[in-house]
C-alpha positions as CSV (number, residue, x, y, z in Angstrom):
1,M,0.0,0.0,0.0
2,I,1.2,3.4,-0.8
3,Q,-1.1,5.8,1.0
4,G,-3.7,3.1,1.1
5,K,-3.2,1.7,-2.4
6,T,-1.6,-1.7,-3.3
7,L,0.8,-1.8,-6.1
8,R,0.7,-4.4,-9.0
9,G,1.5,-7.9,-7.7
10,G,0.2,-7.2,-4.3
11,I,3.4,-5.5,-3.1
12,G,3.3,-2.2,-1.3
13,H,4.4,-0.4,1.8
14,S,2.9,1.9,4.4
15,A,4.2,5.1,6.0
16,R,5.1,3.2,9.2
17,G,7.9,1.3,7.4
18,C,6.0,-1.9,6.9
19,L,6.2,-3.9,3.7
20,H,3.0,-5.6,2.5
21,I,3.2,-8.6,0.2
22,N,-0.1,-10.2,-0.8
23,G,-1.8,-9.1,2.4
24,E,1.0,-10.1,4.8
25,Q,2.8,-7.4,6.8
26,F,6.6,-7.4,7.2
27,S,8.5,-4.8,9.3
28,L,11.4,-3.4,7.3
29,K,13.2,-2.4,10.5
30,D,13.0,-5.8,12.0
31,N,14.0,-7.7,8.9
32,F,16.9,-5.6,7.7
33,L,18.4,-4.0,10.8
34,T,18.2,-6.9,13.3
35,P,21.1,-8.8,11.8
36,F,23.2,-5.7,11.4
37,L,22.6,-4.6,15.0
38,S,23.4,-8.2,16.2
39,F,26.7,-8.0,14.3
40,V,27.5,-4.6,15.8
41,R,26.7,-5.9,19.3
42,A,29.0,-8.9,18.7
43,T,31.8,-6.6,17.5
44,V,31.5,-4.3,20.6
45,Q,31.5,-7.4,22.8
46,S,34.6,-8.8,21.0
47,I,36.4,-5.5,21.5
48,R,35.4,-5.4,25.2
49,D,36.6,-9.0,25.6
50,L,39.9,-8.6,23.8
51,A,40.9,-5.2,25.3
52,P,42.3,-6.6,28.6
53,I,44.3,-9.2,26.7
54,V,45.8,-6.7,24.4
55,A,46.5,-4.3,27.3
56,V,48.4,-7.0,29.3
57,I,50.5,-8.0,26.3
58,A,51.3,-4.4,25.5
59,L,52.2,-3.6,29.1
60,F,54.3,-6.7,29.4
61,Q,56.2,-5.8,26.2
62,L,56.7,-2.1,27.2
63,V,57.3,-2.5,31.0
64,V,58.7,-5.9,31.7
65,I,60.7,-6.5,28.5
66,G,61.3,-2.8,28.0
67,Q,61.2,-2.9,24.2
68,P,58.9,-0.9,21.9
69,L,56.2,-2.7,20.0
70,P,57.7,-4.0,16.8
71,D,55.7,-3.0,13.6
72,W,52.8,-1.6,15.5
73,L,50.8,-1.0,12.3
74,A,50.9,-4.8,11.5
75,L,49.9,-5.5,15.1
76,L,47.0,-3.1,14.8
77,A,45.8,-4.7,11.5
78,G,46.1,-8.2,13.0
79,T,44.1,-7.1,16.1
80,A,41.4,-5.7,13.7
81,V,41.3,-9.1,11.9
82,I,41.0,-10.9,15.2
83,V,38.1,-8.7,16.3
84,A,36.3,-9.2,12.9
85,G,36.8,-13.0,13.0
86,L,35.6,-13.3,16.6
87,S,32.6,-11.0,15.8
88,F,31.6,-13.2,12.8
89,F,32.0,-16.3,15.0
90,I,29.8,-14.9,17.8
91,F,27.3,-13.7,15.2
92,G,27.2,-17.1,13.6
93,L,26.6,-18.8,17.0
94,E,23.8,-16.4,17.8
95,M,22.2,-16.9,14.4
96,G,22.6,-20.6,14.0
97,L,23.4,-22.6,17.1
98,F,21.7,-20.6,19.9
99,P,18.2,-20.9,18.4
100,L,18.7,-24.6,17.9
101,G,19.8,-25.0,21.5
102,E,16.8,-23.0,22.7
103,S,14.4,-25.0,20.7
104,M,15.9,-28.2,22.1
105,A,15.6,-26.8,25.6
106,Y,11.9,-25.9,25.1
107,A,11.3,-29.4,23.6
108,F,12.8,-31.0,26.7
109,V,10.7,-28.8,29.0
110,H,7.5,-29.5,27.2
111,K,8.2,-33.2,27.2
112,G,8.3,-33.0,31.0
113,S,10.7,-35.9,31.5
114,L,13.1,-35.1,34.3
115,L,15.1,-38.3,33.3
116,A,15.7,-36.9,29.8
117,L,17.2,-33.7,31.2
């Protein structure tokens, strides 16, 4: 629907950001932004988790060994690749395995067998 009218083929959208296909309503915000926001959340979580490890290694290198960081640009690029890889890994887990585990847990609960748990 565009201002109350449906386009050819039954496809249209409303002013509220919803897509209508053959009478069914889909939220554009939910369908397109949710995976992106999940990946951003995984990236922030990866940076937060890796920051103490990188800080300890850098302090050990600078304070205990007393040497400057060799080729810091390559180290920075490598750290960025690690953050990206860990983010994709966490995103994949949240997208693929966690829903499977949740459905299995719900199936066990609905089955009601304490022995199966």
